[in-house]
N, C-alpha and C positions, 0 to 999 in steps of 0.2 A: 584533542586528538590523542589517542593512545596507540601504541604499536600492537599490543596483544591484549585480548581480554576473552573471557569465556563468552560473554554476551553483553552488548551495550544495553539491552533491555533490562537484564538482571542488575547490572551495575547501577543504572539510574534508579531502578526501583529501590535498591538498598539505600541510596542517598535520599530519596524522597521519604522513605519510612523512618530514616534517622533524622529527618527535618533539616538536612543539609542542603538539598536541592530546592531551588525556587522555580517559580513558573518561568519558562523560557530556557531553562537549563538544557544543554545538549552534550551528548557524548558520541564521538565518532571513533572508529577503529580501523587500523590497517588489516587486522585479521581477528576473527572470532573462532575460538576453539569449540564453542558450544552454541553457535547461533541457532535461533529458532524462528519458525514462521507460524502461520495459523495452525490451530488444532495440535499444537505442540510438536509440529514436524521440525526436523533439523534443517538448517540452512548452512551450506558449506561453500566457501569460495577461496581460491588460492590467495596468498598475501598480496595486497596492493592491486587486486584485479576488480574489486567491487567497492561501491560506495556504501558503507555500513554505518548507520547512525540511529540514535534514539533521542527524542526530546520530550520535555514535560510541559504540560499546559494546565492551567486552572481556569476553565471557561466560566463565563458569567451565566450562560444559558442553563436552563433546567437540566439536571443530570439525565433525564429521560431522552434528551436530544443528543447526548454526547456520542452515541454510536455513529453519527454522521461525520464526525471529525476525520475518521480514516478516509472517507470519501473525499473530503476537502483536500487532504494530503495527496490522494491519488490524482485529483484534478490538477493540482499544482505541479506535481511531478510529470504528469502526462504532457502538460504544456512545455515544460523544460526539455523533455526528451524529444518532443516532436520538432523543436526548432532546429535540431541537427540532422533531421532525417528527410528523405525525399517524400516518404509517406508518413502520415501522422500515426502515432501510437494510439491504442484504444484501451478501454477499461473493461475487464471481465469481472462480473460480480463475484465476490463482493469487493475485492481490492487487489486484483492482479492487473499489472500493466503489460499489454501485449504489443509486440511488433509483428504484424501479420497474425499468425496463429500461435506464436511462441512467446513465452513469458520472459520478460526482461527485468521485471521488478515486482516485489511483493511488499505488503504492508501488514503490520500487526499493531493492534491497539489494546491497551488494558487499563482499567481504572485502578489507580493506586492512590491511597490517601484521599485528599480533596481534589484530585485532578486526574489527568489521563496521560499515559506515556504512549507515544506513537513511535514505532520502530520501522525503518525502511531499509531494504536491501536491494541495490541496483547493480546488475551485472554490467560492468563498464568495459574492461579490457580482456575478458575471458576469450580464449580461443575455443574452437569446436571441441578439442580434446579435453578442455578443462570444464566444460559444462556438466552440471550434476545430473541432468536428465536430457533426453532427446527433445523434449517439449520446451526446452529453455533456449534462450539466445542472449546475446550481449550487444551493447552499443557498437563495439568494434566490428563484430560479425555483420551487423546491420548496416555498416558503412556510415555511422554518425560522424559528423564533423566536429563534435565536441566530446573529447575523452578525458578532459581535465576534471578530476574529481572535486578539487577545491572550487572550481568555477561552477560545476553542476550543483554542489551543495549551496553555494552562495545564491545562485539563481533560484533554487528551490525555496530557500528560506524567505527571500524577498517576495516571491509569488504567494507562498503560503501565508505569510503575515497579512497580505492584502485580503485574501479570501476569508481567512479566519476572523479577522477584525470585522469584516462585513457580516459574516454569518453570526458571530457572537452578538452583534447588534440587532439581529432579527432577520437578516436577509436570507432568502431561499435560493439554494443552488441546485435544485432538482433538474431544471432545464439544462443547466451547464453539464450535469452528469449525463443526462439522456443523449445529448448531442455527440458525446465521445464514447458512449457505451457500445460494446460489441455484443452485449447480452440482450438488451431490450430489443424486442422484435423477433428474437430467435425462439425456435422450439428447443427446449432444454430438458435435461434430466438432472434432478437434484439428488445427490447421493449423500446419505448420512449413515455413519457406521452404526449397525444394529437396527436400522430401519429399512422399510421397503422403499425403493427409489420412487420419486414422484416425477411425472412428466407433464409438460404443459408449455404454453407459449408465454414467455416473459414479456410483460407489457409496461411495467413501470417499477419504480422503487418508492417506498414511503419516506416521509421526512426523517424517520429514524434509520433508514437504510435497508429495510426489509425488501426483498424481491417479490413483486406482486405478479402472480400468474393470471392468465385470462379468466380462470374460473373464480378469481377472488382470493385464492389461497396465498398466504404470505409466508415466505421462506426467510427465516432469521439466521439459519446456520446450515452449513453443508457445502459440498463441492458441486459446482455446476458444470455439466458437460453440454456443449453446444451440439445439437443434433443436426445432421445434414440430410 
């Protein structure tokens, strides 16, 4: 745990590239001055209000399957978050965790060296005034019974170790994802900067994590808007 860093993701990547970090290495921070999310977006949170960490893995499975690891992390974190809530959290493709219709956590995965770094930002104690956008929420606002960041991290790591070990040995977690997905079964619009938006019904995800639409089109990158 560090008090201040620019980004746990960048710090860990530097350690991996310098051959210092080994598989299982983790960095958590009280505050990130340059935190980032998917598509190089910024992630900001007041000091001590969020659970911010990154960890490094060297999977045994083929590299072409690694893109599903962020989904495993989302599944594990969804389970941890849901235990403290009256209503379960859900997953919005590709890796946003929602409480109701609002985002409480996001994940970022990047291949570095011979492995993968997964970064997670979970809004824990933020007040309404501290939220970065109106579409966000926090565990405190949602009335969670567990706001202890150390406990949340420990519970996540225990759950993730279990699902990752099984996945790395060949187990399929597509059904697990489908059961807690708020995207599958929805009419969606997929937005990618510089491209014409695509609309269709989300029906499944592939073993590599691509979102599959009813016409068979596979979406590998982009923002998904749930249409009502």
